[in-house]
C-alpha positions as a Markdown table, in Angstrom:
| # | Residue | x | y | z |
|---|---|---|---|---|
| 1 | Unk | -9.5 | -5.5 | 14.6 |
| 2 | Unk | -8.7 | -8.6 | 13.9 |
| 3 | Unk | -6.2 | -9.1 | 11.5 |
| 4 | Unk | -4.3 | -12.0 | 9.3 |
| 5 | Unk | -1.3 | -12.3 | 8.3 |
| 6 | Unk | -1.1 | -11.9 | 4.6 |
| 7 | Unk | -0.1 | -15.5 | 3.6 |
| 8 | Unk | -3.5 | -16.2 | 5.5 |
| 9 | Unk | -5.6 | -14.3 | 2.9 |
| 10 | Unk | -6.9 | -11.3 | 3.2 |
| 11 | Unk | -10.2 | -9.9 | 5.9 |
| 12 | Unk | -13.9 | -10.8 | 5.0 |
| 13 | Unk | -16.1 | -7.7 | 3.8 |
| 14 | Unk | -18.4 | -9.1 | 6.3 |
| 15 | Unk | -15.2 | -9.0 | 9.4 |
| 16 | Unk | -14.3 | -5.2 | 8.5 |
| 17 | Unk | -18.2 | -4.1 | 7.7 |
| 18 | Unk | -18.3 | -5.3 | 11.3 |
| 19 | Unk | -15.2 | -3.5 | 13.2 |
| 20 | Unk | -16.8 | -0.3 | 11.0 |
| 21 | Unk | -20.4 | -0.4 | 12.5 |
| 22 | Unk | -18.4 | -0.2 | 16.0 |
| 23 | Unk | -16.6 | 3.2 | 14.8 |
| 24 | Unk | -18.2 | 5.9 | 13.6 |
| 25 | Unk | -14.4 | 7.6 | 12.4 |
| 26 | Unk | -11.6 | 5.7 | 10.9 |
| 27 | Unk | -8.0 | 6.2 | 10.4 |
| 28 | Unk | -6.4 | 4.1 | 8.1 |
| 29 | Unk | -3.2 | 3.4 | 7.6 |
| 30 | Unk | -2.1 | 2.1 | 4.2 |
| 31 | Unk | 1.3 | 0.2 | 3.4 |
| 32 | Unk | 2.4 | 0.0 | 0.0 |
| 33 | Unk | 3.9 | -3.0 | 0.3 |
| 34 | Unk | 0.8 | -5.3 | 0.9 |
| 35 | Unk | -0.1 | -5.1 | -2.6 |
| 36 | Unk | 1.3 | -7.3 | -4.8 |
| 37 | Unk | 5.0 | -5.7 | -6.5 |
| 38 | Unk | 3.4 | -7.5 | -9.9 |
| 39 | Unk | 0.9 | -4.7 | -9.7 |
| 40 | Unk | 2.3 | -1.8 | -8.4 |
| 41 | Unk | 6.1 | -2.0 | -8.2 |
| 42 | Unk | 7.1 | 0.8 | -6.4 |
| 43 | Unk | 7.2 | -0.8 | -3.5 |
| 44 | Unk | 10.5 | -2.6 | -1.8 |
| 45 | Unk | 10.1 | -6.6 | -3.0 |
| 46 | Unk | 10.0 | -4.7 | -6.6 |
| 47 | Unk | 14.0 | -4.1 | -6.3 |
| 48 | Unk | 15.8 | -7.0 | -7.2 |
| 49 | Unk | 18.5 | -5.5 | -5.9 |
| 50 | Unk | 17.6 | -4.8 | -1.5 |
| 51 | Unk | 17.6 | -7.2 | 0.8 |
| 52 | Unk | 14.8 | -7.1 | 3.3 |
| 53 | Unk | 14.5 | -8.7 | 6.4 |
| 54 | Unk | 12.8 | -12.2 | 4.8 |
| 55 | Unk | 9.1 | -11.1 | 4.6 |
| 56 | Unk | 8.0 | -11.9 | 1.5 |
| 57 | Unk | 6.5 | -9.1 | -0.5 |
| 58 | Unk | 2.4 | -8.1 | -1.2 |
| 59 | Unk | 0.0 | -10.4 | -2.4 |
| 60 | Unk | -3.2 | -8.1 | -2.4 |
| 61 | Unk | -4.1 | -7.1 | -6.3 |
| 62 | Unk | -5.2 | -3.4 | -6.2 |
| 63 | Unk | -9.0 | -4.6 | -7.1 |
| 64 | Unk | -8.7 | -6.2 | -3.5 |
| 65 | Unk | -7.7 | -3.3 | -2.3 |
| 66 | Unk | -10.1 | -0.8 | -3.9 |
| 67 | Unk | -12.8 | -2.8 | -2.7 |
| 68 | Unk | -11.9 | -2.6 | 1.3 |
| 69 | Unk | -11.2 | 1.1 | 0.5 |
| 70 | Unk | -14.9 | 1.2 | -0.4 |
| 71 | Unk | -16.3 | -0.3 | 2.2 |
| 72 | Unk | -14.6 | 1.6 | 4.3 |
| 73 | Unk | -15.7 | 4.8 | 2.6 |
| 74 | Unk | -19.0 | 3.7 | 2.3 |
| 75 | Unk | -19.3 | 2.4 | 6.2 |
| 76 | Unk | -17.4 | 4.8 | 8.4 |
| 77 | Unk | -16.2 | 8.5 | 7.9 |
| 78 | Unk | -12.5 | 8.4 | 6.6 |
| 79 | Unk | -11.0 | 11.1 | 9.4 |
| 80 | Unk | -7.5 | 10.1 | 8.2 |
| 81 | Unk | -4.7 | 8.3 | 5.8 |
| 82 | Unk | -1.7 | 7.8 | 5.8 |
| 83 | Unk | 0.4 | 5.7 | 2.9 |
| 84 | Unk | 3.9 | 4.1 | 3.7 |
| 85 | Unk | 6.3 | 2.4 | 1.9 |
| 86 | Unk | 6.2 | 4.0 | -1.6 |
| 87 | Unk | 8.8 | 3.9 | -3.1 |
| 88 | Unk | 9.2 | 5.1 | -6.5 |
| 89 | Unk | 12.4 | 3.3 | -7.9 |
| 90 | Unk | 11.8 | 4.5 | -11.6 |
| 91 | Unk | 11.5 | 8.0 | -10.5 |
| 92 | Unk | 14.4 | 8.1 | -8.9 |
| 93 | Unk | 16.1 | 6.2 | -11.5 |
| 94 | Unk | 14.9 | 8.7 | -14.0 |
| 95 | Unk | 15.9 | 12.0 | -11.3 |
| 96 | Unk | 19.5 | 10.5 | -11.3 |
| 97 | Unk | 19.8 | 10.2 | -15.7 |
| 98 | Unk | 18.1 | 13.8 | -15.7 |
| 99 | Unk | 20.5 | 15.4 | -12.9 |
| 100 | Unk | 23.3 | 15.6 | -16.0 |
| 101 | Unk | 21.2 | 17.8 | -17.6 |
| 102 | Unk | 22.3 | 22.1 | -16.8 |
| 103 | Unk | 18.4 | 22.8 | -16.6 |
| 104 | Unk | 18.0 | 21.2 | -13.8 |
| 105 | Unk | 21.1 | 22.3 | -11.8 |
| 106 | Unk | 20.5 | 25.0 | -9.5 |
């Protein structure tokens, strides 16, 4: 599969389709941090308290991801999907806040 570093853009539908024509089944590994933290804040790069490895946050918009996944779904059998790098910071902060309530203790 050809690839692009995110700063160089996103693979065209034509390139993705050509790859899918060679494979009847595909497994998609989706790193959530490919998405812009402005459109999907539950990523490492959206937390200003964390210090990363120097790589930048994602630039993909949700509509772009939607089109790519729809294309894959149309042109191949999706036999597996992994989702990585989903970091729900707000949920963790809420959990920390609510744990002072007796109804949430065991």
